[in-house]
N, C-alpha and C positions, 0 to 999 in steps of 0.2 A: 756600165759595169756593175753599178749598185743593184740594178734589177736582176742581173745574173746571179748575184749573191742571194737575193731574196728567193729566186726560183730554186736554187740549190738547197737552201734551208727548207723550203716547202717540200721538196722531194724527199729529203731525209725525214722530216716530221711526219709525212704521210706514211712512209714505211714503218716508222716506229709506232705510229698510232694503230695501224692495223695489226702489226706483228705482236706488240707488247701491250696494247691497250692503254698507252700512257698519254695520249692526247698531243704529244709533241712539244708542249710548253717548256719542258726541261732543256730542250735543245734550242728552241726559238728565242727564248728570253736572253740567254747569255750572248747569242750571236747578234741580236738586235742592240743590246747595250754597246757592243763594240762598234757596230755599224753606225749607230746614232752618234757616237763620239766622233767618228770619222766625218759625219755630216755636219758637225759643229752645232748640234742641237743644244739648247740651254742645259747645263749640267744638272740643275735642280729638277728638271723634268724628265731626264733620260730614263730613269728606272720606271717611273709611272707610265711613260709612253711605251716602253718596251713591253711591260706587263699587259697593258690594255690592248696593244696591237697584237700581242700573242693570243689573247683571249678572242679577239675578233677573227683572227686567221683560223682558229680552231673551229669556228662556226662552219667553215667550208669542209675541213677535214672530217669532223664528226658527222656531218651530213652524209658525206660520201661513204665512210666506213659503216655507218648505221644502215644505209641503203643496201650495201653488199652483204652485211651480216643478216639483214632482214630476208634477203633472197635465199640465204642458206638456212633460214628458220632457226637461227642460233640464239636469238634474243629471248630472254626469259621474262615475258611480260608481267607475270605476277610480282616478280622481284622489282622490276622497273617501276611499277605502280607504288610500291612501298618506299622506294628510295627517293623518288622524284620530288615529293613535297618538301622534304627536309633539304634537299640539294638546292631547290629554288629559293627557299628562305635563306639558306646559308650563303649562297653566292651573293645575294643582295646585301646581307650584312658585311660580307667580306669586302665588297667593293667600297662601301662606306668607310670601313676601317682603313683600307688602303689609301683612300683619298685624304684621310686625316693624318697619315703617317709621313714622316720625312723620307726622302728617297734613299738615304744611306741606311736607315733602319729597315726599310723594305729589302734592300739589297742584302744586308746581313742576315735577315730572317730567311730570305730565299736560299742563301748559302747553307744555313743550318738545315733547312728542310731538305735540300739536295743531299746533304751528307746522311741524314736519317733514311732517305729513300735508298741511297746506295747501300747502306748497311742492311736494310731489309732485303734488297735484291740479292746481295751476296750470300745471305743465309739460305735463300731459296724458299720453297713453299712451307708455310706454317699452317698446319691443319688444326681446325678447332674440334672440340669434343662433341659437337652436335650438328644435326642437320635441320632441326626445326628452330627457326628464328622468329621472335615476336615482331609485330609491327613497330612497337616502340624502339626496339633495337635498330631496325632499319632506318627509322626516322632520325634517330640520334646520329647514326653513322653518316647518313646523307647530309645532315646539318653540318657536321664537322668537315666533311669533304667539300661541301659547298663553300664554307667560310674560307678554307685554305685556297680553294680554286679562285674565289673572287679577290682575295688579298694578293695573290702572287701570279695570277694569269696562267695557271697551269692547265686548266681544263678539268683536272680532277681524276682522270683515268689512272694515273700512276699511283694514286692513293686508293681508289675504289677497287681495282682488280685484286690486290692482296686481301682486302676485306672480304670480298666475295669468295676468294679461295679459302679463307679461314672458315667461311660458312659452308664449306664443302661443295661449292659450285665448281665444276670442271673448268680448267683454264680457258678453253676455247669459248665456252658459254659465258664465263665471267668477262672476257674481253669484249664479246659481242654486246652483252647487257650494259657494260660500262660505256661503250660507244653510244648506245641509244640514250643513256641517261645524260651524256655530256651535251648533246645538241641543244635541247631546250635550256639547259643550265647556262651554257656559254652565250646563247642568244640574249638571255636576260642580263647576264653580266656585262656583255658588250654594250647593250643599250644604256645601262647605268653608267658605264665608263664614259660614254659619249656625253651624257647629260651632265654628269658631275664635273667634267673637264671643260665645258663650254666657256666658263668664265676665267679659266686659268690664264695668267699673264705670260706672254712670251712664247706662245705656241707656234711651232714652225708652220710653214705653208703645207697645204694638203692634209692637215689634220682636222678631224671633227671630234671635238672633245679631246680625250687623251689618245684617240686612235689615229695612227698615221696610216692612211688608207692605201698609198702605193705599196707599202710593205704588207699590210694585212691582206689585200687582194692578191698580190703576186704570190705570197707564201701560201695562201689558202687555195688558189687555183692549182698551183704546182702540187700541193699535197693531195688534191683530189686525183691527179693523174697517177700517183703511185699507190693510192689507197686500195684499188682492186687487186693489184699484185700482192700487196702486203697481207690482205685478208686471206688470199689463197695460201700464202706461206704460213699464216697463223694456224691453218687447219692441217698442215702437213709437216711442219718443221718442229724438231725437238729444240726447245728454246732455253733450256737451263744454262748451257754454256754462253749463249748470247746475253742472257740477263746478267751473268757475272762479269762478262767483259764490259757491258754497258755500265755496271756498277762502278768499275774502276774509272771509267771515263767521267762519271758523275762526281766522284771524289775529287778528281783533278779540276773539274769545272767549279765545284764548290769552293775549293781553295783559291782559285783565280777570282771568283766573285767576291770572296771575303776581302781579298787584298786589293782589288781594283779600286781606283779612286774615280768617283763620278762627281 
């Protein structure tokens, strides 16, 4: 039954990844926190395990969505090259910060971040005043997105897409470019989550570092199945109403995460 839950989470994460470019972590992490409690994992490790496992599962999702977006020629490679160095440095810093933090502090920080994301999504598109963006601005944006991605296991797409929209990148191209940036970022983050967690005390069976592989692989493979369908929807569907509906859900999840006892 637990594998069925993992598969359902993965299918939903894959749809959201391709449709909204959010990487799926905002759904995966709260679900894993609940499931890991049901599995009686050590309370002090549950949040770290959920976030690291989420990041590892997004390796599969982002690979699939990047491939399908590449076939549609939607990835903006000049922007990708400017963002990626900052994101790789940022995700490395974020994972080290996460490893040093207490699980409850991570949980509450994640809750606040979800609330901010929900507010941004409910506002809709915020358009910047310029089309020409310097390399330094892209590097700083990539660094910030990478740090938050590594800290909270989000993948970063939910943060990166609105940034690209602010820089006047059309939503479909922003979503595609975000997916392409996420894959190398989450690969590096996942490797570090494994290495930093190897010496953690009380790790459950089937974990490697902080990554619980039965969940990571099940969610990741299921998300790949829904990725192609969601990418097609991303190029055909008007998403404003969906973003606002999703924002309401994020607010509810944020409140639940803040009050949950781990």
